[in-house]
C-alpha positions as CSV (number, residue, x, y, z in Angstrom):
1,M,-5.7,-21.7,-9.2
2,N,-5.7,-18.0,-9.5
3,G,-5.2,-15.4,-6.7
4,S,-8.9,-15.1,-5.9
5,Q,-9.3,-18.8,-5.3
6,I,-6.2,-18.9,-3.1
7,F,-7.4,-15.9,-1.1
8,V,-10.9,-17.4,-0.5
9,A,-9.3,-20.8,0.4
10,I,-7.0,-19.2,2.9
11,I,-9.7,-17.1,4.4
12,G,-12.0,-20.1,4.6
13,F,-9.3,-22.2,6.3
14,I,-8.7,-19.4,8.9
15,A,-12.4,-18.9,9.5
16,A,-13.1,-22.7,10.0
17,S,-10.1,-23.0,12.3
18,I,-11.1,-20.1,14.5
19,S,-14.7,-21.4,14.6
20,T,-13.6,-24.9,15.6
21,W,-11.2,-23.7,18.2
22,S,-13.7,-21.4,19.8
23,V,-16.4,-24.1,20.0
24,I,-13.8,-26.3,21.9
25,V,-13.0,-23.4,24.2
26,V,-16.6,-22.6,24.9
27,V,-17.4,-26.2,25.8
28,R,-14.3,-26.6,28.0
29,V,-14.1,-23.2,29.8
30,P,-16.6,-22.8,32.7
31,I,-16.9,-19.0,32.4
32,F,-19.6,-19.1,29.7
33,R,-23.2,-19.1,30.6
34,H,-25.7,-20.4,28.1
35,K,-23.1,-22.6,26.4
36,P,-25.5,-23.9,23.6
37,L,-26.1,-20.4,22.4
38,W,-22.4,-19.6,22.4
39,V,-21.7,-22.8,20.4
40,I,-24.3,-21.9,17.9
41,G,-23.0,-18.3,17.6
42,C,-19.5,-19.6,17.0
43,L,-20.7,-21.5,13.9
44,F,-22.1,-18.3,12.2
45,G,-20.0,-16.2,9.8
46,F,-21.0,-12.6,9.2
47,I,-18.9,-10.6,6.8
48,G,-16.9,-12.5,4.2
49,F,-16.0,-13.4,0.7
50,G,-17.6,-15.4,-2.1
51,I,-16.4,-16.7,-5.5
52,N,-17.7,-18.7,-8.4
53,W,-15.0,-21.5,-8.2
54,T,-15.6,-22.7,-11.8
55,T,-15.0,-19.3,-13.4
56,P,-13.1,-17.3,-10.7
57,D,-13.2,-13.9,-12.3
58,D,-14.9,-11.9,-9.6
59,L,-14.3,-11.9,-5.8
60,I,-17.5,-10.9,-4.0
61,L,-17.6,-9.2,-0.6
62,L,-20.6,-10.6,1.3
63,F,-22.6,-8.9,4.0
64,G,-24.9,-11.3,5.8
65,I,-24.9,-14.5,7.8
66,T,-23.2,-17.7,6.6
67,I,-23.7,-20.9,8.6
68,P,-21.4,-22.8,8.7
69,V,-18.6,-20.3,8.2
70,V,-17.5,-22.0,5.0
71,T,-20.2,-23.0,2.5
72,I,-19.6,-24.9,-0.8
73,Y,-22.4,-25.8,-3.1
74,K,-23.1,-26.6,-6.7
75,V,-25.8,-25.0,-8.8
76,V,-27.4,-27.9,-10.7
77,A,-28.8,-25.8,-13.5
78,T,-25.5,-24.3,-14.6
79,G,-22.9,-26.6,-13.0
80,Q,-21.2,-23.8,-11.2
81,V,-19.5,-24.3,-7.8
82,I,-20.0,-21.5,-5.4
83,V,-17.7,-21.0,-2.3
84,K,-18.8,-18.6,0.4
85,T,-16.9,-17.9,3.6
86,G,-17.8,-15.6,6.5
87,F,-15.7,-14.4,9.4
88,P,-16.9,-15.8,12.8
89,I,-17.2,-12.7,14.9
90,V,-18.9,-14.5,17.9
91,S,-15.9,-16.9,17.9
92,V,-13.4,-14.1,18.2
93,I,-15.5,-12.6,21.1
94,A,-15.6,-15.9,22.8
95,L,-11.8,-16.4,22.5
96,Y,-11.2,-12.9,23.8
97,M,-13.4,-13.6,26.8
98,A,-11.6,-16.8,27.6
99,R,-8.1,-15.4,27.0
100,D,-7.0,-15.6,30.6
101,T,-8.0,-19.3,30.8
102,I,-6.3,-20.1,27.4
103,L,-3.2,-18.2,28.1
104,P,-2.7,-17.8,31.8
105,I,-0.8,-14.7,32.9
106,D,2.0,-15.3,35.4
107,R,1.2,-13.3,38.5
């Protein structure tokens, strides 16, 4: 594995972890209205990175929507494996909104 592959794998793991954690928080915390929309929003990645895993020469900065936050697919015609990951911005907003419930402040 080269540095680009390791970078995309780490970013993908972090993005998937944040997305999963925020979905659990949204479902359990009563402060969220329209929970199905929050859950769907937590599964979207917006700005991220992509790489051709079979020939990892170029690391690509992606602007767009990725659902789920980590996508891996194989191009049948060429046999290349493409890995795309997007940062879950809605998940971060949800975790920020529920911060007092997740980490209660001693008062």
